[in-house]
C-alpha positions as CSV (number, residue, x, y, z in Angstrom):
1,X,126.2,114.6,32.2
2,X,124.8,118.4,31.8
3,X,124.0,120.7,34.6
4,X,120.5,120.8,33.1
5,X,120.4,116.8,34.2
6,X,122.8,117.0,37.6
7,X,120.1,119.4,38.9
8,X,116.9,116.9,37.9
9,X,118.9,114.1,39.1
10,X,119.4,115.4,42.7
11,X,115.8,116.3,42.7
12,X,114.2,113.3,42.2
13,X,116.6,111.9,44.6
14,X,115.5,114.3,47.1
15,X,112.1,113.4,46.3
16,X,112.7,109.9,46.7
17,X,114.4,110.7,50.4
18,X,111.6,112.5,51.2
19,X,108.7,109.9,49.9
20,X,110.7,107.4,52.3
21,X,110.7,109.5,55.4
22,X,107.1,110.3,55.2
23,X,106.0,106.2,54.2
24,X,107.7,104.3,56.9
25,X,108.6,100.0,56.4
26,X,106.0,97.6,56.8
27,X,109.1,96.3,59.8
28,X,109.4,100.0,61.2
29,X,105.3,100.6,61.6
30,X,105.0,97.0,63.3
31,X,107.4,98.1,65.3
32,X,105.8,101.0,66.0
33,X,102.7,99.9,66.9
34,X,104.2,97.1,69.2
35,X,105.2,100.0,71.3
36,X,102.2,102.1,71.9
37,X,100.0,98.6,71.7
38,X,102.7,97.1,74.9
39,X,104.0,100.0,76.6
40,X,105.6,97.7,79.2
41,X,107.6,95.8,76.9
42,X,110.5,94.6,78.4
43,X,109.5,95.5,81.7
44,X,110.9,93.0,84.8
45,X,108.6,93.6,87.5
46,X,108.3,91.9,91.0
47,X,104.7,91.6,93.2
48,X,105.2,90.7,96.4
49,X,101.3,89.3,98.4
50,X,101.9,90.0,101.8
51,X,102.6,86.9,104.8
52,X,101.9,83.2,103.8
53,X,101.8,79.9,105.2
54,X,101.6,80.3,109.2
55,X,101.7,83.6,108.5
56,X,98.2,84.8,108.0
57,X,98.4,88.7,108.9
58,X,96.0,90.5,109.5
59,X,92.3,89.0,110.6
60,X,89.0,90.3,110.9
61,X,86.3,89.3,112.9
62,X,84.6,86.6,110.9
63,X,87.9,85.3,110.2
64,X,89.2,86.5,106.7
65,X,93.2,86.7,106.2
66,X,95.2,88.4,104.7
67,X,97.0,86.3,103.4
68,X,94.8,85.2,101.1
69,X,93.4,88.1,99.3
70,X,96.8,89.6,99.1
71,X,97.1,86.8,97.3
72,X,94.3,87.2,95.2
73,X,94.8,90.7,94.3
74,X,98.8,90.1,93.1
75,X,98.1,87.1,90.6
76,X,95.0,90.1,89.0
77,X,97.9,92.6,89.1
78,X,100.3,90.5,87.1
79,X,97.5,89.4,84.7
80,X,97.0,93.1,83.8
81,X,100.8,93.8,83.7
82,X,101.7,91.0,81.5
83,X,98.8,91.3,78.9
84,X,100.4,94.7,78.1
85,X,104.2,93.5,78.0
86,X,106.1,92.9,81.3
87,X,107.6,90.2,82.9
88,X,106.2,89.8,86.1
89,X,106.9,87.5,89.0
90,X,104.9,86.7,92.3
91,X,107.7,86.6,95.1
92,X,105.1,83.3,96.2
93,X,102.5,81.8,94.2
94,X,100.9,79.8,96.4
95,X,99.9,80.0,100.1
96,X,103.4,79.5,101.5
97,X,106.0,82.0,102.8
98,X,109.2,82.0,101.9
99,X,111.7,80.0,104.8
100,X,113.1,77.1,104.6
101,X,111.2,73.9,105.3
102,X,113.0,73.2,108.5
103,X,113.0,76.5,110.2
104,X,110.9,76.7,113.5
105,X,109.3,78.7,115.2
106,X,106.9,82.1,113.6
107,X,109.5,84.9,114.4
108,X,112.1,83.0,113.0
109,X,110.2,81.9,110.1
110,X,109.2,85.6,109.1
111,X,112.6,86.9,109.4
112,X,113.6,84.1,107.1
113,X,111.0,85.0,105.2
114,X,111.6,88.9,104.7
115,X,115.3,88.2,104.1
116,X,114.5,85.4,101.1
117,X,111.9,87.5,100.0
118,X,115.1,90.3,99.2
119,X,116.7,88.2,97.8
120,X,114.2,87.4,95.1
121,X,113.9,90.9,94.3
122,X,117.2,91.0,93.4
123,X,117.4,88.0,91.8
124,X,114.8,89.0,89.3
125,X,116.6,92.3,88.8
126,X,113.3,94.0,88.1
127,X,112.9,97.7,87.6
128,X,111.0,98.0,90.4
129,X,108.5,96.1,92.9
130,X,104.8,96.2,94.8
131,X,104.6,94.6,98.0
132,X,100.8,94.1,98.6
133,X,99.4,93.9,102.4
134,X,96.2,94.7,104.0
135,X,96.1,96.1,107.1
136,X,94.1,95.4,110.1
137,X,93.3,98.0,113.5
138,X,91.1,97.9,116.8
139,X,89.6,100.9,115.8
140,X,86.6,99.4,113.1
141,X,86.2,102.8,111.9
142,X,89.5,103.4,109.7
143,X,89.0,102.4,106.0
144,X,91.2,102.7,102.9
145,X,93.7,102.2,101.3
146,X,97.4,103.7,101.0
147,X,100.4,103.6,99.8
148,X,104.1,103.6,100.8
149,X,107.4,104.6,100.1
150,X,110.6,104.9,101.5
151,X,111.6,108.6,102.2
152,X,114.9,108.3,100.8
153,X,114.1,106.9,97.4
154,X,112.4,109.6,95.1
155,X,111.3,106.8,92.6
156,X,109.9,104.9,95.3
157,X,107.5,108.2,96.3
158,X,107.1,108.6,92.7
159,X,105.8,105.0,92.2
160,X,103.6,105.1,95.2
161,X,102.2,108.8,94.3
162,X,100.7,107.7,91.1
163,X,99.2,104.3,92.5
164,X,97.8,106.2,95.3
165,X,96.1,108.8,92.4
166,X,94.6,105.9,90.7
167,X,93.1,104.0,93.5
168,X,91.7,107.5,94.7
169,X,90.0,108.0,90.8
170,X,88.5,104.8,90.3
171,X,87.2,103.8,93.7
172,X,86.4,106.9,95.7
173,X,86.5,105.7,98.5
174,X,89.2,107.3,100.3
175,X,90.9,110.5,100.7
176,X,94.6,109.2,101.8
177,X,98.0,110.5,100.8
178,X,101.2,108.3,100.2
179,X,102.8,108.4,103.6
180,X,106.8,107.5,104.0
181,X,108.3,104.7,106.0
182,X,111.3,104.0,107.2
183,X,110.5,101.0,108.8
184,X,109.0,98.6,106.2
185,X,112.5,95.8,105.2
186,X,111.9,95.3,101.7
187,X,111.3,99.1,100.8
188,X,114.3,100.0,102.8
189,X,116.8,97.5,101.8
190,X,115.8,96.6,97.9
191,X,118.0,98.0,95.1
192,X,115.3,99.5,93.2
193,X,112.1,101.6,93.2
194,X,109.5,99.8,95.7
195,X,106.0,100.8,97.3
196,X,103.9,99.3,100.0
197,X,100.4,99.0,98.7
198,X,97.7,98.4,101.7
199,X,94.6,97.9,99.8
200,X,92.3,98.4,102.7
201,X,91.3,97.2,106.2
202,X,90.2,94.7,107.4
203,X,88.8,95.9,110.7
204,X,86.3,97.7,108.8
205,X,83.6,95.7,108.6
206,X,81.4,97.2,105.1
207,X,85.4,97.5,103.5
208,X,86.5,93.6,104.2
209,X,83.0,93.0,102.5
210,X,84.1,94.3,100.1
211,X,87.6,93.6,99.9
212,X,86.6,89.7,99.7
213,X,84.2,90.7,96.5
214,X,86.1,89.3,93.4
215,X,84.8,92.2,91.4
216,X,86.1,94.9,94.1
217,X,89.2,92.9,93.8
218,X,90.1,93.4,89.8
219,X,88.8,97.7,90.7
220,X,91.8,97.5,93.3
221,X,93.8,95.4,91.1
222,X,92.8,97.4,87.7
223,X,93.8,101.2,90.1
224,X,97.3,99.8,90.8
225,X,97.9,98.5,87.7
226,X,96.7,102.0,85.8
227,X,98.7,103.5,88.7
228,X,101.9,101.2,87.3
229,X,101.3,102.0,84.1
230,X,101.6,106.2,84.3
231,X,104.7,105.5,86.3
232,X,106.6,103.4,83.8
233,X,104.7,105.7,80.8
234,X,105.6,109.5,81.8
235,X,108.8,108.6,83.1
236,X,109.8,107.4,79.3
237,X,108.4,110.6,77.6
238,X,110.5,112.6,80.2
239,X,113.6,110.6,79.4
240,X,112.7,111.6,75.5
241,X,112.5,115.3,76.6
242,X,115.5,114.9,78.1
C-alpha cells in the first residue's frame, strides 16, 4: 500500500473515531437519561417514623398524637424517594412498636423498640437514615421544624443541614438551624449517617393545625425529600471532582 493511501486510511479512521465519540450509542443515551431522571437510583434509605403502638409520643391539647402524623409524613417521604429510584424501608408501616408481643411494661417496650429499630437499620444497610418525630413543650410559644445530628458524625451534620435548609426555603415559617444532639440513641449508635427531623410542635395550636393538614404534610415531606436529594447529588458531584 502506498504511503498516500496509508495516510488517507489513517485520517478516515481518525474521523470515524471522532464521530463515534461525539454520537454515543442508544444504550449509552438510555443509561445517561436514566441516571439523570432517577438521581436516587440504587440508593438504600431507611425512614424511621417515631413511636407507635402503645407509645404515642407527644400529644397535643386536642388529643393529636405524634405517632400518627410521623407515620403519615414518613410514608409521603418514602413515596417521593421511591419515585426517584431509591429503595426505601420504613421501620414501621402501621401503628405498632417494634417490641416483641410478649414484652410487658411501657418502659420495657420502649427500650426494646429502640434497640430493634437500630437492628433494623443495620440489617437493611442503608446509605443513611432519617428519623421523623414531632415536638411538644409546656410552653405554647415554640414552633418550627428542626433537624438534629450526632456531633461526631460529619455526614450526619451535612444531611441534617441540607434538610433544614430546604425546610426553611420551602415553608418559610422557621429560622431554626441544625443542632448537635448527643443523647439520641439511633443517631449515636447507628453505623451509618442519620438525621432526626422534628417537624413541628403539637403544643403550638397554629402549628398543630398545620401538621394535621394533608397539604402541609406533603409540603414538609417534599422539603425533607429535597434536602435528601441535595445531600446525595452534591456528594456525588464532589466525588467526581475529587
